[in-house]
C-alpha positions in Angstrom: 0.0 0.0 0.0 1.4 3.4 -1.0 1.6 6.1 1.6 0.3 9.4 0.3 3.1 12.0 0.1 3.3 14.6 2.9 2.6 18.1 1.5 5.4 20.7 1.8 5.6 22.4 5.2 4.4 25.7 3.7 2.0 25.3 0.8 -1.3 27.0 0.0 -4.0 24.4 -0.8 -7.5 25.4 -1.8 -10.7 24.6 -3.6 -10.2 26.4 -6.9 -11.1 27.1 -10.5 -9.1 28.7 -13.2 -10.3 32.1 -12.0 -11.4 31.8 -8.4 -10.3 30.5 -5.0 -12.6 29.5 -2.1 -11.8 30.6 1.4 -13.7 30.1 4.6 -14.9 32.3 7.5 -17.5 31.9 10.3 -19.8 34.5 11.6 -22.7 35.1 13.9 -26.1 34.6 12.1 -26.8 38.4 11.8 -23.9 38.6 9.4 -23.5 35.1 8.0 -27.1 34.5 6.9 -27.5 37.8 5.0 -24.1 37.3 3.3 -25.1 33.8 2.1 -28.6 35.0 1.1 -27.3 38.0 -0.9 -24.0 36.7 -2.1 -22.1 39.6 -0.6 -21.3 41.0 2.8 -23.9 43.2 4.4 -23.3 46.8 5.5 -22.9 45.6 9.1 -19.7 43.8 8.1 -17.0 46.2 9.2 -14.8 47.0 6.2 -12.3 49.0 8.3 -11.4 46.0 10.5 -9.0 43.2 9.9 -10.6 40.0 8.7 -8.9 36.6 8.4 -9.6 34.2 5.5 -8.7 30.5 5.5 -8.4 28.3 2.3 -8.4 25.2 4.5 -11.9 23.8 5.3 -10.6 21.7 8.2 -8.6 24.5 9.7 -11.8 26.5 9.7 -13.6 23.7 11.4 -10.9 23.7 14.1 -11.3 27.4 14.5 -15.1 27.5 14.7 -15.6 24.1 16.4 -17.6 22.8 13.4 -19.8 25.9 13.7 -20.6 25.5 17.3 -18.6 28.3 18.9 -20.5 31.4 19.9 -20.3 34.1 17.2 -19.2 31.5 14.6 -22.4 29.6 14.1 -22.6 30.2 10.3 -19.7 28.9 8.3 -19.3 30.6 4.9 -17.5 29.5 1.8 -16.5 32.7 0.0 -15.4 32.3 -3.6 -13.1 35.1 -4.5 -11.2 36.2 -7.6 -7.9 34.5 -8.0 -6.4 37.9 -9.0 -7.6 39.4 -5.8 -5.9 36.8 -3.7 -2.7 37.2 -5.7 -2.8 41.0 -5.0 -3.3 40.4 -1.3 -0.4 37.9 -1.1 1.9 40.1 -3.2 1.3 43.0 -0.7 1.4 40.9 2.4 3.9 40.8 5.3 4.5 38.0 7.7 2.6 38.3 11.0 5.6 37.5 13.1 9.2 38.7 13.0 11.7 36.2 11.7 15.4 36.7 12.2 17.2 36.2 8.9 14.1 37.1 6.9 13.7 40.6 8.0 16.6 43.1 8.4 15.5 43.9 11.9 12.4 44.2 14.1 12.0 47.9 13.5 11.8 47.4 9.7 9.4 44.5 10.1 7.2 46.6 12.3 7.2 49.4 9.8 6.3 47.0 7.0 3.6 45.4 9.1 1.9 48.7 9.9 1.6 49.6 6.2 0.9 46.2 4.6 -2.7 45.6 3.8 -2.4 41.9 4.3 -0.7 39.5 6.8 0.5 36.0 6.2 0.3 33.5 9.1 1.1 29.8 9.0 -0.7 27.4 11.4 -0.7 23.6 11.7 -3.1 22.0 9.2 -5.7 19.8 10.8 -7.0 16.2 10.3 -10.6 15.0 10.6 -10.2 14.9 14.4 -8.9 18.5 14.2 -5.5 17.3 15.5 -2.5 19.2 14.2 -0.6 17.8 11.2 3.2 18.3 10.5 2.6 20.8 7.8 1.1 24.2 7.7 -2.1 26.0 6.5 -2.3 29.6 5.4 -4.3 32.2 7.3 -4.4 35.5 5.5 -5.4 38.7 7.4 -6.9 41.5 5.3 -7.2 45.1 6.5 -7.7 48.5 5.0 -7.6 48.5 1.2 -7.4 44.6 1.1 -10.4 44.2 3.4 -12.6 46.6 1.3 -11.5 45.0 -2.0 -12.3 41.5 -0.6 -15.8 42.5 0.4 -16.8 44.7 -2.5 -14.6 43.7 -5.5 -13.1 40.2 -5.2 -16.1 38.3 -3.8 -17.8 36.2 -6.5 -20.2 34.1 -4.4 -20.9 33.4 -0.7 -22.4 30.0 0.4 -23.6 28.8 3.7 -21.7 25.5 4.3 -22.8 25.0 7.9 -24.9 22.0 6.8 -21.7 20.5 5.3 -19.8 21.1 8.4 -22.4 19.3 10.5 -22.6 16.4 8.1 -18.8 15.9 8.1 -18.7 16.2 11.9 -21.5 13.7 12.3 -19.7 11.2 10.1 -16.5 11.7 12.1 -18.4 11.1 15.4 -20.0 8.0 13.9 -16.6 6.6 12.9 -17.4 6.8 9.2 -14.1 8.3 8.3 -14.1 7.4 4.6 -17.5 9.1 4.2 -16.3 12.1 6.1 -13.2 12.4 4.0 -15.2 12.0 0.8 -17.4 15.0 1.8 -14.5 17.4 2.2 -13.9 20.1 -0.5 -11.1 19.0 -2.8 -8.2 21.3 -1.9 -5.2 21.3 -4.3 -1.9 23.2 -4.3 -2.4 26.8 -5.4 -0.1 28.1 -8.1 -0.3 31.9 -8.3 1.1 34.4 -10.7 2.1 37.0 -8.0 5.8 37.8 -8.0 6.0 37.3 -4.2 3.0 35.2 -3.4 3.9 34.3 0.2 6.6 36.3 1.9 9.6 34.0 2.5 7.4 30.9 3.0 10.4 28.6 3.5 11.4 30.5 6.6 8.0 31.4 7.9 7.6 31.1 11.6 6.1 27.9 13.1 3.3 29.4 15.1 
């Protein structure tokens, strides 16, 4: 029996098409339900605050507890323009200082203050939401990036809370093959941005 290859330690994997990438977020019903109904974020969604998007479905499940945590009851699959994600990554800074990557902490802090996006790597998760030995991207968007995400890059918004519950139920029932088959198919993302992930090979292990 062949063992599946372990992904690279830092690699963006996502549900994707030729022109779009799907990311996940979870919100309280007052925001999540109108967003899914209208296919765009409502006015109540604060465009001046940092928002974090996750291409990994299972990492989102870890973060929101399968949609059971307070304020994260509605899990959204947000399909965005690939070009928008490329722009955000090309203008991103690492969320943590890394010696050898940045000239010094002062220069990193200056870059972080002005960058409209932040790259953070966290352990990917398995069906039991345990950490895996490779990383999953979280991308923080603020300022211009946050506004573009909500009002320009978003192609569609779907409520995938029922999917989260179905996968979770299959895991609890010990039906791991069925649970795995339900997961979105996330494949390595190859982007055209000249600097898609800042110094990914030396990104911090958070």
